[in-house]
N, C-alpha and C positions, 0 to 999 in steps of 0.2 A: 043598663043598671049594672052595678058592680057585682062581683061574685059574692063579696061579704054581705051586701044588702039582700041578695037573693037567699043566702043561707039564713039570715036573720029572720026574714019574713016567711021562710019555708017555701019559697018559690023554686020551681025546677031550674036546673042549670041549662045552659045552651046544649050541652052534650045529651042531657036527658030529654030535651025537646026533640033533638034529631034522632038519637038512638032509641028513645023510649024510656019509660019510668023504670027505675031499678038498675039502670046501667051503671057500671063501675069502670072507671078508666083503668086500663092495664098499666099505665105508667103514671104513678101517683104524682110525680114531680111536675108532669105536664098539666095535670088537671087541677093542681092546687093553685091557690091565689099567689100573687106576687109577693105577699108578706110571709108566706110559709117558707121555712128554711129547708133546703134540700137535705136529704138524708146522706150522711157521710158513711161511706163504706171503707173501712181501713184496708190497706193493701197487705198482701201476705209478706211476712218477715222471712229472712233467710232461715231462721230456726224452724219455721213451719214447713219449709220445703217449697218446691215449685208449685205453681198454681195447677198445672196439669202434669201428671206423671204418665209417661208412655213407656211401656216395656219394649225395648228393641230386641229383635230376634238375634241370637248368637250365630254368627257366620264363621265357618271353618275354611280357611284359605288353603287350597291344595295346589301344588305345582303340577300343571299338566305337561307331559313330555312334548317337546317340539320336534317332530320327526324331521330328519334331514331330507332335503329335496335332491333328487338325482335328475338333473336336466339331461335331455337327450344329446348325445354326441354326434356331430355330423360324420358321415362315412368318410369324408376326405380327411378329417382329423384322425380317425381310427387308422386309416391306411398310412398316413404320414408317421404316426407314432409307431406302428409296426415296422416300417422300414427304418426308422431311427434305431429301434432296438436291434434289428437285424444288423445294421451297420456297425454298432458298437461291438456286438458279439463277434462279427466277422473279423474285425481288426484285432481284437484281443486273442482270438483263437490262433491267428497267424503269429501274433507276438509271442504267446506262450509256446508255440511250436518251435521257436528258435532255441528254447531251453532243452530240447530233446538232444540227447548225445549223438554227435556225428553230424548234426545239421550245419553247424558253423563250419566244420571241416569241408563239407560238401559245397558250401557257398564259396569258400576260398578256392576250392578246386574248380568252380564255375559250373556247378551242377545243382539243379533244383528239381526234386521229384523225378529224377532220372532224365530230366531235360537239360540240355546245355543252355546256359544263360546267354541270351542274345537280345538285340533290340526288339525283335518280334515277340519273344516271350515276355519281356518286361512290359511291352505295350498291351499284350493280352491281359496280364495281371493288373495293370492299371485300369483297363476297361472294366474288369470284373469288380473292381472296387468303386469305380466312378458311377456305374449304373445304379447300384443301390443308393448312393449319395444323391443322384439326380432324382430318383423316385420319391425322395422326401419332398422335394419342391414340386415335382410334377403332380403328385397326388393332391396337392393343395391348389394348383393353378389350372390344370387341364379341365376342359368341359366334361360333363358327366359321361357322355358316350365314349369319348376318347380316353378318359380317365379309367373307366371300367375295363375297356379292352386292353389298355397298356398294362394295368396291374395283373390281369389274368395271364397275359402272355409272359411277362417278365417273371412273375412268381412261379409259373409252370416250368420255365427254363432253369431257374436257380435251384429247384429241388434236386434234380440229378447232379447238378454241378456241386452242390454241397455234399452229397453222398460220395462223390468222386474223391474227396479229400481223404477218405479212409482207405482208399485202394492201396494194396500192397503193404499195409501196416500189420504188425504182429498183434496177437491177442493180448499181449501185456499192456498195450495202449488202448484197449477197447473201452475202458471207462472214460478216458479223456475224449476220444472221438465219439463215443456213444452219447455223452452228455452234450457236447458242442453241436454235433450234427442233429441230435434229437430236438434241441431247442430251436435251431435254425429251421428245421422242417415244420415245427409247430407254428412258428411265426409266419412262415410262408403259407401254411394251410389257413391260418387266420386271415391273411391277405386275400387268398383265393375265395374264402367264404364271404368276406365282407364285400368284395368286388362283385361276386356272383349274385348276392342278395341286395344289390343296389336298390334303394327305394325308387319307386316309379310314381309319377304324378297321376292322380285319378283322372279317368277320361271324362270330359265334359259332354253331356248329351247335346246333340245338335238341335238347333231351333227348327221346328217344322216349317216355318215360313222360309227360312234360308235353304232348307233341303229341297223344298218344292221349287224355289227359284233356280237352284242349280240344275234340277232335272229339266226344267223348261229350257234353260240355255243349252243343255246338251242335245235336246231334241231339235 
């Protein structure tokens, strides 16, 4: 029987039979007959505003400082950099020493630091300059054990050699030799400290099974 006939004769609908008397459908459009017109709900106009209004929290953007990273420097690079600085200072000290009054006259007379100019003397001077130049390369290429020992020995020998440059000079030239020799000694002390405190690899504990096998083989 149609829904209109049931309503005319006062008969219960199918939903009332299933749900019980007095049941009211929550969705009126679904329970109405097919001749009933659906209810028209107008949409919201732009003047009425959005259907749902949601307040967004106000955020304040702050610039967080980005700290600079200081990566660890290998000890080989520290040693090579120190020898490079020492080499530059060593050459320029000798160059500015030529501006001292009387030095050029002594060179023309064949005398350097009270020593007669000879092939042996020039060879010793060349070696004294060549060794720091070679230490720049050796500090980057030698193995750790040989590198450490070489830097300790060479830097220890060059400290008294640098101080010897001020021997026999007057106190008038004390600022010049004090500054040059002082910086050279500081660089050599940095080399000694870096080589002495060379990082060591942590000891790996031995495997008990391997240790027991070695003891059995020794017995």
